[in-house]
C-alpha positions in Angstrom: -20.8 -7.4 15.5 -23.6 -7.5 13.0 -22.3 -7.5 9.4 -23.5 -4.4 7.5 -24.4 -4.5 3.8 -21.3 -3.2 2.0 -22.9 -2.4 -1.3 -21.9 1.1 -2.3 -18.7 1.1 -0.1 -15.3 1.4 -1.7 -12.3 0.1 0.2 -8.9 1.4 -0.9 -5.8 -0.8 -0.1 -2.2 0.1 -0.1 0.0 -2.6 -1.7 3.5 -3.0 -0.3 3.3 -3.8 3.4 -0.5 -4.0 3.5 -1.6 -6.5 0.9 1.7 -8.1 0.0 4.9 -8.8 1.8 7.3 -7.5 -0.9 10.4 -6.4 1.1 12.6 -9.4 0.3 12.3 -8.9 -3.5 12.7 -5.1 -3.3 15.8 -5.3 -1.0 17.1 -8.1 -3.2 17.1 -5.8 -6.2 18.5 -2.9 -4.1 21.4 -5.2 -3.0 22.2 -6.2 -6.5 22.4 -2.5 -7.4 24.7 -1.8 -4.5 26.9 -4.7 -5.5 27.3 -3.2 -9.0 28.5 -0.1 -7.3 30.9 -2.0 -5.0 28.9 -1.2 -1.9 27.9 -3.5 1.0 24.4 -5.0 1.0 21.5 -4.0 3.3 20.5 -7.0 5.5 17.1 -8.1 4.2 15.4 -8.3 7.6 16.8 -5.1 8.8 15.7 -3.0 5.9 12.0 -3.1 6.0 11.8 0.5 7.0 13.4 1.4 3.6 10.3 0.4 1.7 7.4 2.6 0.8 8.8 5.7 -0.8 9.4 4.2 -4.3 12.5 2.9 -6.1 14.3 6.2 -6.1 13.9 6.7 -2.4 14.9 3.1 -1.8 18.1 3.6 -3.7 18.9 6.8 -1.8 18.3 5.1 1.5 20.4 2.2 0.5 23.3 4.4 -0.5 23.0 6.4 2.7 23.2 3.2 4.8 26.3 2.2 2.8 27.9 5.6 3.5 28.1 6.3 -0.3 27.3 9.7 -1.9 23.5 10.2 -2.4 24.1 11.8 -5.7 25.3 8.5 -7.1 22.0 6.9 -6.2 20.2 9.5 -8.3 21.8 8.3 -11.6 19.0 7.7 -14.1 20.9 4.7 -15.5 21.0 3.1 -12.1 17.2 3.7 -11.6 16.5 2.1 -15.0 18.7 -0.9 -14.0 16.8 -1.2 -10.7 13.5 -1.3 -12.5 14.7 -3.9 -15.0 16.1 -6.1 -12.3 13.0 -5.7 -10.1 10.7 -6.7 -13.1 12.7 -9.9 -13.4 12.4 -10.7 -9.7 9.2 -9.0 -8.7 7.5 -12.2 -7.3 10.4 -14.4 -6.4 9.5 -14.2 -2.7 6.6 -11.7 -2.6 3.4 -13.2 -1.3 0.0 -11.9 0.1 -0.1 -11.6 3.9 -2.0 -14.3 5.8 -5.7 -13.8 5.4 -5.6 -11.4 2.4 -7.3 -13.7 -0.1 -10.0 -14.9 2.2 -10.8 -11.3 3.5 -10.9 -9.8 0.0 -13.3 -12.6 -1.1 -15.6 -11.9 1.9 -15.6 -8.2 1.4 -16.5 -8.6 -2.3 -19.2 -11.1 -1.5 -20.8 -8.5 0.8 -20.8 -6.0 -2.1 -17.8 -3.8 -1.4 -15.8 -2.4 -4.3 -12.0 -3.0 -3.8 -9.3 -0.8 -5.3 -5.5 -0.7 -4.9 -4.2 2.8 -4.0 -0.4 2.6 -4.2 2.6 4.7 -4.8 4.1 1.8 -6.7 4.1 2.4 -10.4 0.9 1.0 -12.0 2.6 -1.3 -14.4 4.8 -2.8 -11.7 1.7 -3.1 -9.4 -0.2 -4.9 -12.1 2.7 -7.2 -12.9 3.1 -8.2 -9.2 -0.6 -8.7 -8.5 -1.0 -10.7 -11.6 1.9 -13.0 -10.8 0.5 -13.7 -7.3 -3.2 -14.0 -8.5 -4.6 -11.0 -6.7 -5.7 -8.9 -9.7 -9.1 -10.5 -9.9 -10.1 -9.0 -6.5 -9.8 -5.4 -7.6 -11.9 -3.1 -9.7 -8.8 -1.0 -10.4 -5.2 -0.7 -9.6 -4.3 3.0 -9.2 -0.6 3.9 -9.0 0.8 7.5 -8.9 0.9 7.7 -12.6 -2.9 7.4 -12.9 -3.8 10.3 -10.6 -3.0 14.0 -10.4 -1.1 13.7 -7.1 0.3 10.7 -5.2 -0.1 9.8 -1.6 -0.1 11.5 0.9 -2.3 13.8 -1.2 -5.9 13.2 -0.8 -6.3 13.4 -4.6 -4.9 9.9 -4.9 -7.7 8.3 -2.9 -10.4 10.7 -4.3 -9.5 9.9 -7.9 -9.1 6.2 -7.2 -12.6 6.1 -5.8 -13.9 8.0 -8.7 -12.3 5.6 -11.2 -14.3 2.7 -9.8 -17.5 4.7 -9.6 -17.5 5.0 -5.9 -18.6 7.7 -3.4 -15.9 9.2 -1.2 -18.5 9.6 1.5 -18.5 5.8 1.7 -14.9 5.1 1.2 -12.3 3.6 3.6 -8.5 3.5 3.3 -6.3 0.6 4.6 -2.6 1.1 4.8 0.6 0.5 6.7 2.4 3.9 6.7 2.2 7.7 6.9 1.3 8.2 3.3 -1.8 6.1 3.7 -2.9 7.8 6.8 -2.1 11.2 5.2 -4.1 10.6 2.0 -7.1 9.4 3.9 -7.0 12.4 6.3 -6.5 14.8 3.3 -9.5 13.2 1.5 -11.7 13.3 4.6 -12.0 9.5 4.7 -11.6 7.1 7.6 -8.5 4.9 7.7 -7.4 1.6 9.1 -3.7 1.2 10.0 -2.0 -2.2 10.0 1.0 -2.8 12.2 2.7 -5.5 10.2 3.9 -3.4 7.3 6.9 -1.1 6.6 6.3 2.1 8.5 9.4 3.5 10.3 7.0 5.4 12.6 4.9 3.4 15.0 1.3 3.1 13.8 0.0 4.4 17.2 1.8 7.7 16.5 0.2 8.0 13.1 -3.3 7.9 14.7 -5.5 6.1 12.2 -9.1 5.5 13.1 -8.6 1.8 13.8 -5.3 -0.1 14.3 -5.1 -3.8 13.5 -2.3 -6.4 13.9 -3.4 -9.0 11.3 -5.1 -8.7 8.0 -7.8 -11.1 9.2 -9.0 -8.2 11.3 -9.6 -5.9 8.4 -13.2 -6.9 7.9 -14.1 -6.3 11.6 -12.4 -2.9 11.5 -14.4 -2.0 8.3 -17.6 -3.0 10.0 -16.8 -0.8 13.0 -16.3 2.2 10.7 -19.4 1.5 8.7 -21.5 1.3 11.9 -20.0 4.6 13.0 -20.9 6.1 9.6 -24.5 5.1 9.9 -24.8 6.2 13.5 -23.4 9.6 12.7 -25.7 9.9 9.7 -28.7 9.0 11.9 -27.7 11.6 14.5 -27.3 14.2 11.9 -30.7 13.5 10.4 
């Protein structure tokens, strides 16, 4: 496929499960919180589907799996303890997925503006990305605290694109779960779904515009959507 000029295009990336494999550190913190409560741990490899809804949802799911009262998981002191522990361990094991750095560098070299669109709190996102040397690739890191409504609201993507001076008509979302697909659909933007993340729902059922199985395929998927954009624009004109 011929590479298109990507100047003027904004690519929004989800963080957990799309750019970075974070589940081991998140579940590690969850298990330390469960241990404090005298509850059994969640197996790390069997708990990937718990990720994606934020720390409060992760605690609730963890308590549910342990058969403990959900109300106990909603204790503000426990949430604060979770965040403090996670800050201390945020990059113990978390790493970019294979191909992330190289792909981001190629997209930037072709003129694309890259932005993180995540439901992870902005300060935590910045801390994580800084520790694993990914911050330099992005024009902005936009968590739910920096927009009027979080994913799956389209406002999250719309406002993230605006923050980097982009045009929503030339924006693409990349993500691993229903909130990412939902925010793109709500904003009227095309979306690429990755299958290696944390969605409890098979990506095929979420019906993104393109499905990929490895981050190395992001660039080709973007090229397909860009070509489609210009073909539709030519037909309309």
